[in-house]
Backbone atoms as SQL, in Angstrom:
CREATE TABLE atoms (id INTEGER PRIMARY KEY, chain TEXT, resi INTEGER, resn TEXT, atom TEXT, x REAL, y REAL, z REAL);
INSERT INTO atoms VALUES
  (1, 'A', 1, 'MET', 'N', 89.247, 123.742, 84.679),
  (2, 'A', 1, 'MET', 'CA', 89.452, 123.814, 85.945),
  (3, 'A', 1, 'MET', 'C', 89.305, 122.409, 86.564),
  (4, 'A', 2, 'ILE', 'N', 90.349, 122.119, 87.495),
  (5, 'A', 2, 'ILE', 'CA', 90.219, 120.725, 88.138),
  (6, 'A', 2, 'ILE', 'C', 89.276, 120.705, 89.202),
  (7, 'A', 3, 'GLU', 'N', 88.656, 119.731, 89.155),
  (8, 'A', 3, 'GLU', 'CA', 87.468, 119.444, 90.141),
  (9, 'A', 3, 'GLU', 'C', 87.990, 118.526, 91.333),
  (10, 'A', 4, 'LYS', 'N', 88.059, 119.177, 92.418),
  (11, 'A', 4, 'LYS', 'CA', 88.619, 118.400, 93.708),
  (12, 'A', 4, 'LYS', 'C', 87.751, 117.018, 93.853),
  (13, 'A', 5, 'SER', 'N', 86.400, 117.431, 93.816),
  (14, 'A', 5, 'SER', 'CA', 85.650, 116.223, 94.262),
  (15, 'A', 5, 'SER', 'C', 85.763, 115.028, 93.189),
  (16, 'A', 6, 'ASP', 'N', 86.123, 115.251, 91.821),
  (17, 'A', 6, 'ASP', 'CA', 86.363, 114.231, 91.011),
  (18, 'A', 6, 'ASP', 'C', 87.629, 113.566, 91.086),
  (19, 'A', 7, 'LEU', 'N', 88.673, 114.148, 91.638),
  (20, 'A', 7, 'LEU', 'CA', 89.954, 113.433, 91.934),
  (21, 'A', 7, 'LEU', 'C', 89.726, 112.631, 93.243),
  (22, 'A', 8, 'GLU', 'N', 89.049, 113.159, 94.125),
  (23, 'A', 8, 'GLU', 'CA', 88.904, 112.563, 95.334),
  (24, 'A', 8, 'GLU', 'C', 88.072, 111.018, 95.079),
  (25, 'A', 9, 'GLY', 'N', 87.088, 111.340, 94.151),
  (26, 'A', 9, 'GLY', 'CA', 86.300, 110.052, 93.966),
  (27, 'A', 9, 'GLY', 'C', 87.086, 109.078, 93.193),
  (28, 'A', 10, 'VAL', 'N', 88.012, 109.684, 92.231),
  (29, 'A', 10, 'VAL', 'CA', 88.747, 108.540, 91.579),
  (30, 'A', 10, 'VAL', 'C', 89.589, 107.786, 92.716),
  (31, 'A', 11, 'LEU', 'N', 90.405, 108.425, 93.483),
  (32, 'A', 11, 'LEU', 'CA', 91.145, 107.867, 94.532),
  (33, 'A', 11, 'LEU', 'C', 90.544, 106.867, 95.303),
  (34, 'A', 12, 'LYS', 'N', 89.317, 107.477, 95.758),
  (35, 'A', 12, 'LYS', 'CA', 88.431, 106.540, 96.706),
  (36, 'A', 12, 'LYS', 'C', 88.249, 105.282, 96.087),
  (37, 'A', 13, 'ASN', 'N', 87.650, 105.196, 94.654),
  (38, 'A', 13, 'ASN', 'CA', 87.187, 104.214, 93.913),
  (39, 'A', 13, 'ASN', 'C', 88.433, 103.240, 93.321),
  (40, 'A', 14, 'THR', 'N', 89.568, 103.706, 93.564),
  (41, 'A', 14, 'THR', 'CA', 90.695, 102.875, 93.062),
  (42, 'A', 14, 'THR', 'C', 90.917, 101.680, 94.102),
  (43, 'A', 15, 'GLY', 'N', 90.667, 100.375, 93.595),
  (44, 'A', 15, 'GLY', 'CA', 90.805, 99.492, 94.623),
  (45, 'A', 15, 'GLY', 'C', 91.872, 99.519, 95.712),
  (46, 'A', 16, 'SER', 'N', 93.156, 99.655, 95.164),
  (47, 'A', 16, 'SER', 'CA', 94.266, 99.542, 96.168),
  (48, 'A', 16, 'SER', 'C', 94.461, 100.680, 97.066),
  (49, 'A', 17, 'LEU', 'N', 93.460, 101.874, 96.827),
  (50, 'A', 17, 'LEU', 'CA', 93.708, 103.182, 97.472),
  (51, 'A', 17, 'LEU', 'C', 92.334, 103.373, 98.319),
  (52, 'A', 18, 'SER', 'N', 91.407, 102.603, 98.221),
  (53, 'A', 18, 'SER', 'CA', 89.981, 102.699, 98.883),
  (54, 'A', 18, 'SER', 'C', 90.187, 102.848, 100.416),
  (55, 'A', 19, 'ASP', 'N', 91.050, 102.140, 101.028),
  (56, 'A', 19, 'ASP', 'CA', 91.052, 102.101, 102.408),
  (57, 'A', 19, 'ASP', 'C', 92.193, 103.161, 103.058),
  (58, 'A', 20, 'CYS', 'N', 92.639, 104.158, 102.188),
  (59, 'A', 20, 'CYS', 'CA', 93.581, 105.047, 102.569),
  (60, 'A', 20, 'CYS', 'C', 93.031, 106.403, 102.859),
  (61, 'A', 21, 'ALA', 'N', 93.455, 107.272, 103.627),
  (62, 'A', 21, 'ALA', 'CA', 92.989, 108.494, 104.066),
  (63, 'A', 21, 'ALA', 'C', 93.814, 109.688, 103.424),
  (64, 'A', 22, 'ILE', 'N', 93.569, 109.842, 102.048),
  (65, 'A', 22, 'ILE', 'CA', 94.016, 110.685, 101.306),
  (66, 'A', 22, 'ILE', 'C', 93.282, 112.016, 101.001),
  (67, 'A', 23, 'LYS', 'N', 93.727, 113.127, 101.253),
  (68, 'A', 23, 'LYS', 'CA', 93.009, 114.465, 101.260),
  (69, 'A', 23, 'LYS', 'C', 93.712, 115.067, 99.964),
  (70, 'A', 24, 'VAL', 'N', 92.919, 115.825, 99.101),
  (71, 'A', 24, 'VAL', 'CA', 93.281, 116.552, 98.204),
  (72, 'A', 24, 'VAL', 'C', 93.140, 117.883, 98.239),
  (73, 'A', 25, 'LYS', 'N', 94.168, 118.745, 97.986),
  (74, 'A', 25, 'LYS', 'CA', 93.881, 120.272, 97.940),
  (75, 'A', 25, 'LYS', 'C', 94.300, 120.720, 96.388),
  (76, 'A', 26, 'VAL', 'N', 93.191, 121.611, 95.857),
  (77, 'A', 26, 'VAL', 'CA', 93.556, 122.086, 94.484),
  (78, 'A', 26, 'VAL', 'C', 93.737, 123.568, 94.536),
  (79, 'A', 27, 'SER', 'N', 94.959, 123.963, 93.894),
  (80, 'A', 27, 'SER', 'CA', 95.102, 125.472, 93.752),
  (81, 'A', 27, 'SER', 'C', 95.530, 125.742, 92.391),
  (82, 'A', 28, 'LYS', 'N', 94.722, 126.373, 91.446),
  (83, 'A', 28, 'LYS', 'CA', 94.662, 126.533, 90.087),
  (84, 'A', 28, 'LYS', 'C', 95.062, 125.201, 89.467),
  (85, 'A', 29, 'ALA', 'N', 96.321, 125.069, 88.900),
  (86, 'A', 29, 'ALA', 'CA', 96.509, 123.883, 88.230),
  (87, 'A', 29, 'ALA', 'C', 97.594, 122.915, 89.039),
  (88, 'A', 30, 'LYS', 'N', 97.635, 123.193, 90.463),
  (89, 'A', 30, 'LYS', 'CA', 98.536, 122.393, 91.343),
  (90, 'A', 30, 'LYS', 'C', 97.645, 121.506, 92.303),
  (91, 'A', 31, 'VAL', 'N', 97.832, 120.311, 92.374),
  (92, 'A', 31, 'VAL', 'CA', 97.233, 119.257, 93.184),
  (93, 'A', 31, 'VAL', 'C', 98.302, 118.890, 94.300),
  (94, 'A', 32, 'THR', 'N', 97.699, 119.032, 95.531),
  (95, 'A', 32, 'THR', 'CA', 98.610, 118.468, 96.744),
  (96, 'A', 32, 'THR', 'C', 97.828, 117.351, 97.352),
  (97, 'A', 33, 'LEU', 'N', 98.570, 116.345, 97.502),
  (98, 'A', 33, 'LEU', 'CA', 98.040, 115.044, 98.142),
  (99, 'A', 33, 'LEU', 'C', 98.615, 114.900, 99.486),
  (100, 'A', 34, 'THR', 'N', 97.793, 115.025, 100.613),
  (101, 'A', 34, 'THR', 'CA', 98.140, 114.693, 101.780),
  (102, 'A', 34, 'THR', 'C', 97.573, 113.525, 102.469),
  (103, 'A', 35, 'GLY', 'N', 97.964, 113.078, 103.592),
  (104, 'A', 35, 'GLY', 'CA', 97.202, 112.021, 104.316),
  (105, 'A', 35, 'GLY', 'C', 98.148, 110.766, 104.360),
  (106, 'A', 36, 'MET', 'N', 97.529, 109.587, 104.839),
  (107, 'A', 36, 'MET', 'CA', 98.259, 108.292, 104.942),
  (108, 'A', 36, 'MET', 'C', 97.860, 107.253, 103.823),
  (109, 'A', 37, 'VAL', 'N', 99.060, 106.372, 103.383),
  (110, 'A', 37, 'VAL', 'CA', 98.828, 105.345, 102.806),
  (111, 'A', 37, 'VAL', 'C', 99.682, 104.305, 103.367),
  (112, 'A', 38, 'HIS', 'N', 99.491, 102.947, 102.759),
  (113, 'A', 38, 'HIS', 'CA', 100.036, 101.938, 103.281),
  (114, 'A', 38, 'HIS', 'C', 101.543, 101.540, 102.944),
  (115, 'A', 39, 'SER', 'N', 101.767, 101.860, 101.817),
  (116, 'A', 39, 'SER', 'CA', 102.988, 101.535, 100.912),
  (117, 'A', 39, 'SER', 'C', 103.461, 102.583, 100.065),
  (118, 'A', 40, 'PRO', 'N', 104.885, 102.283, 99.671),
  (119, 'A', 40, 'PRO', 'CA', 105.229, 103.230, 98.473),
  (120, 'A', 40, 'PRO', 'C', 104.647, 103.148, 97.239),
  (121, 'A', 41, 'ASP', 'N', 104.013, 101.772, 96.955),
  (122, 'A', 41, 'ASP', 'CA', 103.372, 101.674, 95.562),
  (123, 'A', 41, 'ASP', 'C', 101.965, 102.497, 95.651),
  (124, 'A', 42, 'GLN', 'N', 101.359, 102.547, 96.850),
  (125, 'A', 42, 'GLN', 'CA', 100.089, 103.162, 97.005),
  (126, 'A', 42, 'GLN', 'C', 100.357, 104.796, 96.663),
  (127, 'A', 43, 'LYS', 'N', 101.601, 105.270, 97.318),
  (128, 'A', 43, 'LYS', 'CA', 102.087, 106.709, 97.335),
  (129, 'A', 43, 'LYS', 'C', 102.093, 107.006, 95.809),
  (130, 'A', 44, 'GLY', 'N', 102.924, 106.184, 95.120),
  (131, 'A', 44, 'GLY', 'CA', 103.119, 106.449, 93.624),
  (132, 'A', 44, 'GLY', 'C', 101.869, 106.265, 92.856),
  (133, 'A', 45, 'GLU', 'N', 100.958, 105.541, 93.143),
  (134, 'A', 45, 'GLU', 'CA', 99.529, 105.315, 92.450),
  (135, 'A', 45, 'GLU', 'C', 98.951, 106.323, 92.621),
  (136, 'A', 46, 'ALA', 'N', 98.878, 107.114, 93.932),
  (137, 'A', 46, 'ALA', 'CA', 98.016, 108.240, 93.770),
  (138, 'A', 46, 'ALA', 'C', 98.572, 109.329, 93.098),
  (139, 'A', 47, 'GLU', 'N', 99.854, 109.562, 93.097),
  (140, 'A', 47, 'GLU', 'CA', 100.299, 110.787, 92.435),
  (141, 'A', 47, 'GLU', 'C', 100.278, 110.570, 90.912),
  (142, 'A', 48, 'ARG', 'N', 100.281, 109.334, 90.367),
  (143, 'A', 48, 'ARG', 'CA', 100.254, 108.949, 88.708),
  (144, 'A', 48, 'ARG', 'C', 98.683, 109.358, 88.525),
  (145, 'A', 49, 'ILE', 'N', 97.893, 109.100, 89.493),
  (146, 'A', 49, 'ILE', 'CA', 96.324, 109.347, 89.192),
  (147, 'A', 49, 'ILE', 'C', 96.224, 110.769, 89.268),
  (148, 'A', 50, 'ALA', 'N', 96.838, 111.575, 89.908),
  (149, 'A', 50, 'ALA', 'CA', 96.611, 112.947, 90.094),
  (150, 'A', 50, 'ALA', 'C', 97.004, 113.698, 88.764),
  (151, 'A', 51, 'TRP', 'N', 98.170, 113.154, 88.347),
  (152, 'A', 51, 'TRP', 'CA', 98.746, 113.403, 86.927),
  (153, 'A', 51, 'TRP', 'C', 97.945, 113.258, 85.663),
  (154, 'A', 52, 'LYS', 'N', 97.098, 112.309, 85.890),
  (155, 'A', 52, 'LYS', 'CA', 96.432, 112.062, 84.722),
  (156, 'A', 52, 'LYS', 'C', 95.155, 113.009, 84.540),
  (157, 'A', 53, 'VAL', 'N', 94.928, 113.693, 85.699),
  (158, 'A', 53, 'VAL', 'CA', 93.593, 114.830, 85.566),
  (159, 'A', 53, 'VAL', 'C', 93.938, 115.965, 84.828),
  (160, 'A', 54, 'LEU', 'N', 92.861, 116.238, 83.625),
  (161, 'A', 54, 'LEU', 'CA', 93.037, 117.087, 82.754),
  (162, 'A', 54, 'LEU', 'C', 93.296, 118.459, 83.486),
  (163, 'A', 55, 'GLY', 'N', 94.117, 119.176, 83.179),
  (164, 'A', 55, 'GLY', 'CA', 94.507, 120.692, 83.655),
  (165, 'A', 55, 'GLY', 'C', 95.632, 120.713, 84.850),
  (166, 'A', 56, 'VAL', 'N', 96.067, 119.453, 85.172),
  (167, 'A', 56, 'VAL', 'CA', 97.054, 119.417, 86.309),
  (168, 'A', 56, 'VAL', 'C', 98.607, 119.716, 85.686),
  (169, 'A', 57, 'TRP', 'N', 99.096, 120.619, 86.218),
  (170, 'A', 57, 'TRP', 'CA', 100.426, 121.038, 85.827),
  (171, 'A', 57, 'TRP', 'C', 101.618, 120.616, 87.013),
  (172, 'A', 58, 'SER', 'N', 101.077, 120.405, 88.101),
  (173, 'A', 58, 'SER', 'CA', 101.831, 120.174, 89.264),
  (174, 'A', 58, 'SER', 'C', 101.209, 119.360, 90.272),
  (175, 'A', 59, 'VAL', 'N', 102.097, 118.265, 90.659),
  (176, 'A', 59, 'VAL', 'CA', 101.545, 117.700, 91.832),
  (177, 'A', 59, 'VAL', 'C', 102.422, 117.478, 93.048),
  (178, 'A', 60, 'GLU', 'N', 102.125, 117.784, 94.134),
  (179, 'A', 60, 'GLU', 'CA', 102.853, 117.657, 95.401),
  (180, 'A', 60, 'GLU', 'C', 102.350, 116.768, 96.239),
  (181, 'A', 61, 'ASN', 'N', 103.277, 115.439, 96.414),
  (182, 'A', 61, 'ASN', 'CA', 102.793, 114.332, 96.865),
  (183, 'A', 61, 'ASN', 'C', 103.699, 114.280, 98.359),
  (184, 'A', 62, 'GLU', 'N', 102.764, 114.755, 99.262),
  (185, 'A', 62, 'GLU', 'CA', 102.993, 114.637, 100.691),
  (186, 'A', 62, 'GLU', 'C', 102.525, 113.593, 101.529),
  (187, 'A', 63, 'LEU', 'N', 102.011, 112.551, 100.828),
  (188, 'A', 63, 'LEU', 'CA', 101.472, 111.589, 101.547),
  (189, 'A', 63, 'LEU', 'C', 102.481, 110.827, 102.260),
  (190, 'A', 64, 'LEU', 'N', 102.115, 110.218, 103.707),
  (191, 'A', 64, 'LEU', 'CA', 102.902, 109.654, 104.298),
  (192, 'A', 64, 'LEU', 'C', 102.788, 108.036, 104.278),
  (193, 'A', 65, 'ILE', 'N', 103.558, 107.139, 104.452),
  (194, 'A', 65, 'ILE', 'CA', 103.460, 105.940, 104.818),
  (195, 'A', 65, 'ILE', 'C', 103.572, 105.272, 105.894),
  (196, 'A', 66, 'ASP', 'N', 102.344, 104.692, 106.289),
  (197, 'A', 66, 'ASP', 'CA', 102.003, 104.268, 107.492),
  (198, 'A', 66, 'ASP', 'C', 102.427, 102.709, 107.707);
């Protein structure tokens, strides 16, 4: 089972993402990322991190770039 709080913690503790407002939603094996980041690189990094979580089969990256 995917722990939402674990993924949120990893995102918040990742240096380049620490000041971004990223929200995580978990539904079974699907993770949805919403909120704001500052660059396309940060958007991609957040998605890569989500894919590395054990049990994730799908990532919906709905992050907006500010």
